[in-house]
N, C-alpha and C positions, 0 to 999 in steps of 0.2 A: 620596842624596836623591830623585834623579830616578825610581828604581826604586819608592820607596814612593809618590811621587805619582802614577805610572802605576798602580800595585796600587789606591790609593784611587780613583783614575778608574774603573778597571774594575769594582771591588767596587761603585762607586756607579752605574756604569752598568746593571750587572747588577740592583741592586736597583730603579732606576727602570724598567727593562724589564719586571720582573716585576709593578709595580703597574701599567703601562699595559695589560696583558695579563690583568688579572685578571677572575674571572667577576662578572658584574653580577646575574645571578638564574638560579635553576634551575626546572624544571617537572617535575611527575610527574602522571599523571591515568590513569583507567580509565573508558572509556566502554562503558556497556551499554544495550541497548535494553530497554524496559519488556517484560515478558513478558506474552503473551495466552494465556489457557486456553480451549479450544473443546471443545464435544462436538458434533461435526459432524452434521449432516442427511444422511441417506442416500437417495439416489434411485437407484431401479431401473428403468430403462424397459423391461427385458425384450429381447425380440427385436423389432427394429425393420424396416419395410419401406418403400420409396419412398413419400413423398407421405403418409406417416402422421402423425397430428395427436395432440396430447396435452397435458394438464397435470396436474400434481401439487403438493401443498403438503405440506412438512414444517417442522419446528422444529427450530432448534440453540440451544445455549447457548454465551454468550460472556462470559468474566470479564475485565474490563479491571482491572489494577492500579494504573495511573496515568492520570490526567487527561491528555486531548490529543486531538491530531487524527490520524485513522487512514483509511486508504484501503482500501477494498471494491474488488475487482477480480476481473473475470470472465476465466477463463484460457481464451482462444480457441482454442488449440493442440489441446485436448482435444475441442473441439466442431466446428471448420470440417472441411470436405469430408464432413461428414454431416448436418448440420441446414442448410435454407435459412433457417429463422427460428429463433430460440432467445432468449426473453427470460425474465430473472429479477426478479421484483418482490421487494423486501426491505423488510420493517418492522423496525425496530429502535429502539428509545426512542420518540421523537417524530418519526422520520424515515421516509418512506415513498419508496422511488426504484425505478426500473428499470433494469438493465443491459441491454444487447443484443449479441448476437454481431455484428450488421452495424450499429453504432452507437456509444453511448456505453457503453464498458466497465469504467468507474471512477467510484467516487463517493467525495468526501471528507466524512467527518462529525467533529464534535467530541464525544467521549465521556467521561463523568466515571468515576471509578472505581466499579466495581459490577458485578453480574452481571445479564446481559440475555438474555430470550429472543427469538432472531431467528426470526421467521416468513418463510419462503422458499418463493416459488411460481415454479415454472418453467413455461412454455408453448411449445411446439417445433412445429416442422414438419420432417419429414425431407425432405432433398432428393431429386428425382426420379432422381438418379444418385449417391447416397451412396457413400463410399469404404467397402469391405468391411472392418471391423474390430470387434474385441472390446476392451472398456474395462471394468475392475472396480476399483472403489473408488478412482479417480483423482480428486483435487481438482479442481473446476471453478470454485470460488469462495473467494477468499482474502481475509484482512484483515491489514493490515500497519501498525505504527506509522509516523505521518509521512505524507509524500506518495507513498510507493512510488517507482516507477520515474520518475515524471514529476516532476523536480526543478523545472521552471518552473510547477508547479500549474495543469495545463491541464484538470484534472478540475473538476467542479462542487463547490464548498466549501459546505456545510451548517452552519447555525448554527441556534441556537435559534429564530430566525426564518425556520426552514426552509419554511414554506408560502409566504410571500412571496418570498424568495429563490429557491426552485425556479421558482416561476412567473415572476418577473423574468428568470431565466436562460433559460426555455424561450422566452418572448417575445424576447428578445435574439438566439437562435439559429433563430429559424424560419427555414425554407427552408435552412439548411446542412446538407450531409450529411458527416456524421462519418465 
């Protein structure tokens, strides 16, 4: 009798143990970033000399598949040690903003699904002592979905009230050295 009672307790204990450690939920998912399709603008500055100045304008085509926030960023590593000034003025949708080698290097915009012609104007001054290098078809201006590398959103955020926001932001940052 004692053996049957112990067996019943063990079997009951095992059943209770299985019930206590049961799975409450499972999860499965696949995260993908919205794709961006571009036809890049191509700038050929030719042979540069110390102190040389110039400006060029080209157009790119950008197709956004998902409405959202996008970060436009200047890749400084391609430009530093050669230019004392390098400014990129970009016009996309209702936004116009300038990125600088020695200043604001990114801008955050909200874009709706669609295809955009992006007008890009660069103006530059070659340093008095530029590093000797040869660059060929290296991206210097990129666009990413989201806030890019800056998770704290320290870039300028553009909205459909871009003109007012941009002016307010510039007034707030007068005298700041980025």
